[in-house]
C-alpha positions in Angstrom: -38.7 -50.6 -7.0 -41.0 -48.7 -9.3 -43.6 -48.6 -6.5 -41.0 -47.3 -4.0 -39.7 -44.4 -6.2 -43.2 -43.6 -6.4 -43.5 -43.5 -2.9 -40.8 -41.6 -2.3 -41.6 -39.3 -5.2 -45.3 -38.4 -3.7 -43.3 -38.1 0.0 -41.0 -35.6 -1.6 -43.9 -33.6 -3.2 -46.0 -33.8 -0.2 -43.1 -32.2 2.1 -42.5 -29.4 -0.5 -46.4 -28.6 -0.2 -46.1 -28.7 3.4 -43.0 -26.5 3.6 -44.2 -24.1 1.0 -47.2 -23.8 3.3 -45.2 -23.2 6.5 -43.1 -20.3 4.9 -46.2 -18.4 3.6 -48.0 -18.9 7.3 -44.9 -17.4 8.6 -45.0 -14.4 6.0 -48.6 -13.9 6.9 -47.8 -14.0 10.4 -44.7 -11.7 10.0 -46.5 -8.9 8.2 -49.8 -9.3 10.6 -47.3 -8.9 13.9 -45.6 -5.7 11.8 -48.6 -4.1 10.0 -51.6 -5.7 11.9 -54.6 -7.0 10.1 -54.7 -6.9 6.4 -56.1 -5.3 4.1 -54.9 -1.7 5.4 -55.2 1.6 4.5 -52.8 4.6 5.5 -53.2 8.2 4.9 -51.3 11.3 5.5 -49.9 14.6 3.8 -46.2 14.8 3.2 -44.0 18.1 2.4 -43.5 19.0 -1.1 -40.7 21.5 -2.4 -43.3 23.4 -4.6 -46.6 23.2 -3.4 -48.7 22.7 0.0 -48.3 19.1 0.4 -48.8 16.1 -1.2 -51.6 13.7 0.3 -50.8 9.8 0.4 -53.6 7.2 0.4 -51.7 3.9 0.5 -53.1 0.5 0.7 -51.5 -2.8 1.2 -53.0 -6.2 0.4 -52.9 -9.7 1.8 -51.4 -11.0 -1.4 -48.4 -8.6 -1.7 -49.7 -6.0 -3.7 -50.3 -2.1 -2.9 -51.8 0.7 -4.4 -50.7 4.4 -4.0 -52.4 7.6 -4.6 -50.9 10.6 -4.3 -52.4 14.1 -4.8 -50.0 17.4 -5.5 -52.3 19.8 -3.1 -53.2 23.1 -4.6 -53.0 21.8 -8.2 -55.8 20.5 -10.4 -56.7 16.7 -11.2 -53.4 16.2 -13.8 -51.6 16.1 -10.7 -53.1 13.6 -9.2 -51.2 9.8 -9.9 -51.9 6.2 -9.2 -49.5 3.8 -8.5 -49.6 -0.1 -7.9 -46.6 -2.4 -7.2 -46.0 -5.2 -5.0 -44.6 -4.5 -1.3 -42.1 -6.8 1.2 -41.0 -6.7 4.6 -37.5 -7.1 6.0 -36.7 -10.0 8.2 -37.1 -8.0 10.9 -40.4 -6.7 9.9 -39.2 -2.7 10.4 -38.8 -1.3 7.0 -41.6 -2.1 4.3 -40.6 -1.7 0.7 -42.9 -0.4 -2.0 -41.6 -1.7 -5.7 -43.2 -0.9 -8.9 -41.7 -0.3 -12.5 -40.1 2.8 -11.6 -38.2 1.6 -8.6 -38.4 1.2 -4.5 -39.5 3.3 -1.8 -38.8 2.5 1.7 -40.5 3.1 5.2 -40.4 2.8 8.4 -42.8 0.6 10.3 -42.8 2.2 13.6 -46.2 0.4 14.8 -48.9 -1.1 13.2 -50.3 2.4 12.6 -47.5 4.2 11.7 -45.4 4.3 8.9 -42.6 6.8 8.2 -40.9 7.8 5.0 -37.2 6.9 4.2 -35.0 8.3 1.9 -33.4 6.2 -0.8 -30.7 4.5 0.9 -33.1 3.9 3.8 -32.1 6.1 6.3 -34.4 8.5 8.5 -34.8 11.7 7.2 -33.4 14.5 8.9 -36.3 17.1 9.2 -38.5 18.8 11.4 -41.4 18.4 9.0 -43.9 15.4 9.1 -43.0 12.5 7.3 -45.6 9.6 8.4 -48.7 7.9 7.2 -51.4 7.1 9.5 -53.6 3.8 9.6 -57.2 4.5 8.9 -59.8 3.5 11.3 -61.4 1.0 8.9 -59.8 -0.1 5.4 -60.7 2.6 2.7 -61.5 1.2 -0.7 -64.0 1.9 -3.5 -67.1 -0.3 -4.8 -67.4 -1.8 -7.8 -71.1 -0.3 -8.5 -72.2 3.2 -8.3 -68.4 4.7 -9.1 -66.8 6.4 -11.8 -64.1 3.9 -13.4 -61.8 5.8 -15.8 -60.1 3.5 -18.2 -56.1 3.7 -17.8 -54.8 0.3 -19.4 -56.0 -2.9 -21.7 -54.0 -5.9 -21.7 -50.6 -4.2 -20.3 -50.8 -1.0 -22.5 -51.8 2.3 -21.0 -54.5 4.6 -22.5 -54.2 7.8 -22.8 -57.1 10.5 -23.3 -56.2 13.0 -25.9 -57.7 16.7 -26.1 -61.1 16.6 -27.5 -61.5 12.8 -27.1 -64.2 11.3 -24.8 -62.6 9.6 -21.8 -63.4 6.0 -21.5 -64.9 4.7 -18.7 -67.6 2.8 -16.7 -70.3 3.0 -14.3 -72.2 0.1 -13.0 -75.6 1.1 -11.4 -77.1 -1.7 -9.4 -80.7 -1.2 -9.3 -81.1 -2.7 -13.2 -77.5 -4.0 -13.7 -76.9 -1.6 -16.1 -73.6 -0.2 -17.2 -73.3 3.1 -18.7 -70.0 4.7 -20.0 -68.0 5.5 -22.7 -65.4 3.8 -25.1 -63.1 6.8 -25.9 -64.9 7.4 -28.9 -68.6 6.4 -28.2 -71.1 6.4 -25.8 -71.8 2.7 -24.2 -74.8 1.1 -22.4 -75.7 -2.1 -21.8 -76.3 -4.9 -18.9 -74.1 -6.6 -16.3 -74.4 -9.8 -14.2 -72.6 -9.8 -10.9 -72.1 -12.7 -8.3 -69.6 -12.7 -5.8 -66.4 -12.1 -7.8 -67.7 -12.9 -11.4 -68.5 -10.4 -13.3 -70.0 -10.1 -17.3 -71.0 -7.8 -19.6 -73.7 -8.0 -22.3 -75.7 -7.5 -24.5 -73.7 -3.8 -25.1 -74.6 -1.1 -27.7 -72.7 1.8 -28.8 -73.7 5.4 -30.4 -72.4 5.2 -34.0 -70.2 8.5 -34.0 -67.1 7.9 -36.4 -64.1 8.9 -34.2 -60.0 9.2 -35.0 -58.6 7.1 -32.7 -55.3 5.5 -33.9 -54.7 3.5 -30.9 -58.2 1.7 -31.8 -59.0 2.0 -28.1 -62.8 1.8 -28.8 -62.6 -2.1 -30.4 -60.2 -2.9 -27.9 -61.8 -2.0 -24.9 -65.5 -3.5 -26.0 -63.5 -6.9 -26.8 -62.2 -6.8 -23.2 -65.7 -6.4 -21.6 -67.0 -9.1 -23.9 -63.8 -11.4 -22.5 -64.7 -10.3 -19.1 -65.7 -12.8 -16.3 -64.4 -11.8 -13.0 -63.1 -8.5 -11.6 -61.2 -7.4 -8.5 -61.2 -4.0 -6.7 -58.0 -2.9 -5.3 -58.6 0.4 -3.0 -59.1 2.9 -5.9 -58.3 0.6 -8.7 -60.7 -2.2 -10.8 -59.3 -5.3 -12.5 -61.2 -7.1 -15.1 -59.8 -10.6 -15.8 -61.1 -13.1 -18.3 -61.5 -17.4 -17.6 -57.5 -17.8 -18.0 -56.9 -15.1 -15.1 -55.3 -13.0 -17.6 -55.6 -9.4 -16.8 -57.7 -7.7 -19.4 -58.1 -4.0 -18.2 -57.4 -1.7 -15.2 -59.4 1.4 -14.2 -59.0 3.9 -11.2 -61.9 5.7 -9.6 -62.4 9.2 -10.8 -64.4 11.3 -8.0 -66.8 13.8 -9.7 -67.5 15.9 -6.7 
């Protein structure tokens, strides 16, 4: 009896695994049919009530994650916003939903190369203006090395740069596998090791300037770098992880020119 019970238990477990795999394949096939090969980037400039336009750069990834950069044209870097969340398609593969902590926004999938913004109820926006994003020829993403990565989050908590404070950031120089940057207080330098998606830092050194920082960003930032064992670049975002797969830090790319 015990052997028969174990047999049916493993049979049921196998059936569940096969079913889950079939659902995942079905979801991927639906996404590919509607959106084409993933990851994919979409860009466009949408209307703005009080500026020349809002430039969108949307990236969709195979695992259901999206990143979105919006830039309000005619203004400074302070009006550049970065967003990350999850995307999904309706059953017909015609409506794309982007969901983050602030809520959801809807887009019509005209075809694999064109997305059209919808209103909050999912209806077409009645206007003669252009509300579409077009797929780029190739997937647009930043590179880990030789990019200026500005720190935005530590263990899920936002990092803000106050007036007069040095911006916390990293730049990885591949020629000597050297890392340079700032901790939010002091200058940072040291070495890094990179192999595939594995990344580690050390030894690291900082200058010794005393800084007033209530959030203690420097010590938390250095601790996160010491724990880092892997990374992921999502278009214009960098994520650092530890051995347990815990997200330690997030960055956005900062273009200096």
